[in-house]
N, C-alpha and C positions, 0 to 999 in steps of 0.2 A: 062628346069629347071634352067640352068645356067643363063639365062636372068633374071629369077625371083630373083635369089640370088643377082645378080648384082644390080637389081632395088631396092631391099630391102636395100642394103648397101648405095646406092645413096640417097634414101629417108631418111634413118637414119642420114647420114652425113649432108644433107641439113637441116633437122630439128634441129640437134644439133647446126649447125652454126647460124641459125636464133635465136634459143631459148637461147643458152648458149655461143655462140661465137666460133670463129675458133680454139682457143687454146683448148677448151674443146673437140671439134670435133676431133682435132688431137690426143689428149690423148686417146679418145675412139678408134680411128683408130689404134693407136699403140697397145693398149690392144687387140683389135680384131685380128690384124695381128699376134700377138704372139700366141694367142689361136688357130687360124686357122692353123698356122705353126706347133704347137705342135700336133694338131689333125691329120693333114695330114701326120705326121711322125710317128704316133702311129699305129702300125699294128692292134691293136684291135678296132680302131675307124673307122667308115664308111668313114670318110674323106680320109683315106689312100687307099681305094679301087680304082681300075683302072677307074671305071666309075665316081667317085667323085673327085679324087685327082686333075685332071686338072682344075676342076671348082674352087676348093679351091685355087690352085696356081694362077689362074687368079684374084680372089678376093684379094689375098695377094698382087699381083702386083699393083692392082688398089688402095688399101689402102696405099701402099708405095708411089704411085704417089700423092695421096691426101696429105700425110704428107709432102712431099717435095715441091709440087707446089700449094697446096691448091685447087686442081681441080681433078675431075675424068675424065675430057675430054682430051684424048690423043692429039687430034687435037690442043688444046690450047697450050700444052707443046711443040709440034713439031714446031709450028709457033711462039713460044715465042722467043723474041730476048734477 
């Protein structure tokens, strides 16, 4: 399931980049990251449950990576000079 979540975010960001530009994609990523963080910290939300929280935390990290480096590919960031 985590792979499916990550794939959905990647597709969404790629679509936004092509259709609306990187700035809009970054705005959406910031909004989604805040929403996912709130959800994973809300004990009444399923995203805070032990089987879901790590998935949301990973997606949050990937969205932060996109905002900072305009990529979801960790390898590109590691090898970036």
